[in-house]
C-alpha positions in Angstrom: 53.9 -57.3 -62.1 54.5 -58.0 -58.4 53.0 -56.5 -55.3 56.1 -54.4 -55.0 55.3 -52.7 -58.3 51.8 -51.6 -57.5 49.9 -49.8 -54.8 48.5 -52.0 -52.1 45.3 -50.0 -52.2 43.7 -48.0 -55.1 43.8 -44.3 -54.5 44.9 -41.3 -56.5 46.0 -37.7 -56.1 43.4 -35.7 -57.9 45.6 -32.6 -58.1 48.4 -34.6 -59.6 46.1 -36.3 -62.1 44.5 -33.0 -63.1 47.9 -31.5 -63.7 49.0 -34.4 -65.9 45.7 -34.4 -67.8 46.2 -30.7 -68.7 49.6 -31.4 -70.2 48.7 -34.6 -72.1 49.7 -34.8 -75.8 46.9 -35.0 -78.3 46.4 -38.4 -80.0 47.9 -37.3 -83.3 51.2 -36.3 -81.6 51.2 -39.5 -79.5 50.8 -41.6 -82.7 53.6 -39.7 -84.5 56.0 -40.1 -81.5 55.2 -43.8 -81.3 55.8 -44.2 -85.0 59.2 -42.4 -84.7 60.2 -44.7 -81.9 59.1 -47.7 -83.9 61.3 -46.6 -86.8 64.3 -46.1 -84.4 63.8 -49.6 -83.0 65.6 -51.3 -85.8 69.4 -51.7 -85.3 70.2 -51.2 -89.1 68.4 -47.9 -89.1 70.2 -46.8 -86.0 73.5 -47.7 -87.8 72.4 -45.6 -90.8 71.4 -42.6 -88.7 74.7 -42.9 -86.8 76.7 -42.8 -90.0 74.6 -39.8 -91.3 75.1 -38.0 -88.0 78.8 -37.7 -89.0 78.6 -37.0 -92.7 76.2 -36.7 -95.7 76.6 -40.0 -97.7 75.4 -41.5 -100.9 73.5 -44.8 -100.8 76.6 -46.7 -101.9 78.7 -45.2 -99.1 76.0 -46.1 -96.6 75.8 -49.7 -97.8 79.5 -50.1 -97.3 79.5 -48.6 -93.8 77.2 -51.2 -92.1 78.2 -53.9 -94.8 74.7 -54.2 -96.4 73.4 -54.5 -99.9 72.4 -51.3 -101.7 68.8 -52.5 -102.1 68.5 -53.1 -98.4 69.9 -49.7 -97.5 67.5 -48.1 -100.0 64.6 -49.8 -98.3 65.7 -48.6 -94.9 66.3 -45.1 -96.2 62.8 -44.9 -97.6 61.4 -45.7 -94.2 63.7 -43.1 -92.5 62.7 -40.6 -95.1 58.9 -41.2 -94.7 59.4 -40.7 -91.0 61.2 -37.4 -91.8 64.4 -38.5 -90.1 66.5 -38.2 -93.3 66.4 -36.1 -96.4 68.0 -36.6 -99.8 69.4 -34.7 -102.6 70.4 -35.8 -106.1 73.7 -35.0 -107.7 74.1 -36.4 -111.1 73.5 -40.1 -110.9 74.0 -40.3 -107.1 71.6 -39.7 -104.3 73.0 -38.3 -101.1 71.4 -38.5 -97.7 71.7 -36.5 -94.5 69.8 -36.2 -91.3 66.6 -34.2 -91.9 67.4 -31.5 -89.3 69.2 -30.8 -86.1 66.3 -32.3 -84.1 67.2 -35.8 -85.4 70.8 -35.4 -84.3 69.6 -34.2 -80.9 67.2 -37.1 -80.5 70.1 -39.5 -81.4 72.5 -37.8 -79.0 70.0 -37.6 -76.1 69.2 -41.3 -76.6 72.9 -42.2 -76.6 73.4 -40.1 -73.5 70.5 -41.8 -71.7 71.7 -45.3 -72.4 75.3 -44.5 -71.3 74.1 -42.8 -68.1 74.6 -45.0 -65.1 
């Protein structure tokens, strides 16, 4: 950090600090959010979520989409499922995955909008 990045003298606005403190997240929510962002930090999982944002797919379809092995995709899907980002349904011998709910799609869209914003 350079001097340009910090205050030259320590001081704070007690009113602003009090306002922020009243609106702070609880530790449990902070931990859950951090864990969600950790899960989203992997490019392979982003590819899987992007594919599922367009269509419900079986594990084999997902494996072909980012050109991965079925076992690797299954591992990634387990992580995404445990983070409640995807859900599954079984149909005969196949397991199909989709985004868990519209919030996941919104999170994905907002992140994409943010990175493309100049």
